[in-house]
C-alpha positions in Angstrom: 0.2 0.0 0.2 1.5 3.3 -0.8 1.1 5.4 2.4 0.5 8.7 0.6 -2.0 8.1 -1.6 -3.7 5.2 0.0 -3.7 3.1 -3.2 -3.0 -0.5 -3.1 0.5 -1.5 -4.9 2.3 -4.8 -5.3 5.5 -5.0 -3.7 8.6 -6.1 -5.6 11.5 -7.2 -3.7 14.9 -7.4 -5.6 18.5 -8.5 -4.7 19.7 -11.7 -2.8 17.4 -12.5 0.4 17.8 -15.5 2.4 14.4 -17.3 2.9 15.5 -18.5 6.5 17.5 -16.8 9.4 18.4 -20.4 10.3 21.4 -20.4 8.3 22.7 -16.9 9.5 21.8 -17.7 13.1 25.1 -18.3 14.6 26.8 -15.0 13.1 23.6 -13.1 14.0 23.9 -14.4 17.8 27.8 -13.8 17.7 27.2 -10.1 16.6 24.6 -9.3 19.0 26.2 -10.7 21.7 29.5 -8.7 20.9 27.5 -5.8 21.0 25.9 -6.3 24.3 29.4 -7.0 25.8 30.7 -4.2 24.4 28.0 -1.9 25.8 28.2 -3.2 29.2 32.1 -2.7 29.0 31.7 0.8 28.1 29.0 1.4 30.9 31.7 0.1 33.5 34.4 2.0 32.1 32.4 5.2 32.1 32.2 8.0 29.6 35.7 9.4 30.2 37.1 6.3 28.9 36.1 6.9 25.2 37.2 10.4 25.3 40.8 9.5 26.8 41.1 6.7 24.1 40.2 9.5 21.7 42.9 11.8 23.1 45.7 9.3 23.1 45.5 9.6 27.1 46.0 6.9 29.8 43.1 5.3 31.1 41.2 7.8 33.5 41.4 7.4 37.2 38.1 7.2 39.2 
């Protein structure tokens, strides 16, 4: 459906699309886990840690 005009249209998808996430499950779970672990690590180290890395300084002390 075209949201601007309200008329029904046929959706045509082109390109390569996997019909099932099952064959991609392992890399998807690994990536999601890595993102979550990095988020936990950055929260634990605090916002000053990234600024120190960008500026090339040592890790900030608490």
